[in-house]
N, C-alpha and C positions, 0 to 999 in steps of 0.2 A: 805749341801753345794755342789755345782757342781764344782766350780773353786777352791775356797779357803777352802780346806778340813782340818779337824783336822790332818790327817796324813801328809799333806803337811806342815802345820804349825809346827807340832812336829819334822819334818825333818830339821827345821831351815830354811824353805822356800827355800830348796835346788834347786828346779826347778824354776829358775827365769822366765822361759817361761810362767808360770801360770799367772803372772801379765799381761804380754803382750797379752796372749790369751783372758783374761777377758776384757782388754781395747779394743781390736778389737771387741769383742762381744758387749760390752756396746756401743761403737761408732756406731755399726750397728743398734742398737735399740733405740738410744737416741731420735730420732725424733718421735718415736711411744709412748714414755713414757709420763705420765702427765707432763705438762709444768713445774711444780715446782721441779721435780726431777733433770733435768739437771741444773737448777738454783741452787739448793741446792748443788749438787755435784761440781759445778764449784767454789763455794765460801766458802764451809764449809767442815769440816771433823768430823766424829764421832769416829774416831780411838782413842783408849784409854779412851773412855767415860764409865761412869757407869750408869746403870739404876737406876733412882730415883723414878719413878712412872710408873705404867701400869694401864690403864683404858680401859674397853671395854663396849660397849653398844650393846647388841645382838639385840635389837629391831631396832635400827638405823643402825646396821651393821658398826660400826666404832671402831677403836682402837686408843688409844693415848698412846704414850711412851715418857716420859721425861728422857733425858740423860744429865748428867753433864760431859762435856768434855772440849775441848780446841778450841781456834781459829786455823786457818790454820797454823800459825807459832808456835803453842804450847806455847804461851806466856801468854795468858789471858784465864780465865775460862769462859765458855759459857754454859748456860742451853739451850738445844735443845728440843723443844716441837714438836714432829712429830705426825701428825694426818693422819690416813689412813681411807678412807671412801669407801663404797661399798665393805666391807670386807666379803669374803665368807669363809675364813679359817684363824685361828691364832693358830699355833702349837708351843708349847714350849717343847723342848726336853732337858732333863737333864741327864748327865752321871749317870749310875747306881750306881757307887761307891760313888757318892755325894748325893744320894737321901735323906739323913737325914740332910744335910747341903746345903742349897741353897744359894750359894755365886757365882753369875755369874762372878764376876771379870770384868776386862776391856773388852770392845768390841774390838776385833781385826780386823775382816774383815767383809764385807758385800757385797752383790751382788744382782743384779736385773736380772730377766728373764721374758720374755713375755711368758705366759702360756695361755691355752685355756680360763680359767676363768678370766683373766686380767693380772695383774702384780704380780710377786712373789718377795718379798724382803726377803733375807735370811741373818741372822746375826750369827756370830760365836764368842763366848766369850772365854776368856783364860781358863775357867773351862771346855771347850769343850761343854758347853750348846749351843743350837741353837734355834733361833726363825725363824719361817717361816710364813710370812703374805701374803695372796693373797688378792689383793684389786683392786679398779678401779681408785681411785683418791688419791692425796697426797697434804698435806699442811704442812708448818713448820713455827715456830717462834723461833728466837734466842734472848736470853737475856744475856748480859754481866753480870757476877757476880763479876767482879773485881772492886775495888774502884777507 
């Protein structure tokens, strides 16, 4: 993670400027991101969501991640299906001390960055595990799981 680091989170998010610095960066790149990312970010949150499924197709260079989370007001459960295409890298980093127990826990923070190969999305979980996906395009589907 570049902005929302484990150290920052463990400090109780003491440096409130991190959020503002990331917002400034995100706003500076939003027009260059695949169209669905700003749409997703404007209307949805994956904060406090849990990974329910990960699928990857190395031949077609795509990754799909299903997250069970909440609507923006944290009132209703939502299943978020995220699809990354044109994937050139998908790295999953787990803390060494948890190597025998893979429990990601809640997704805390995520960030995007424009990199030479495309777009990199980084996710930081409460377990300190991180996902890093480098991709070209993004799609999503949201399904309410509330009755």
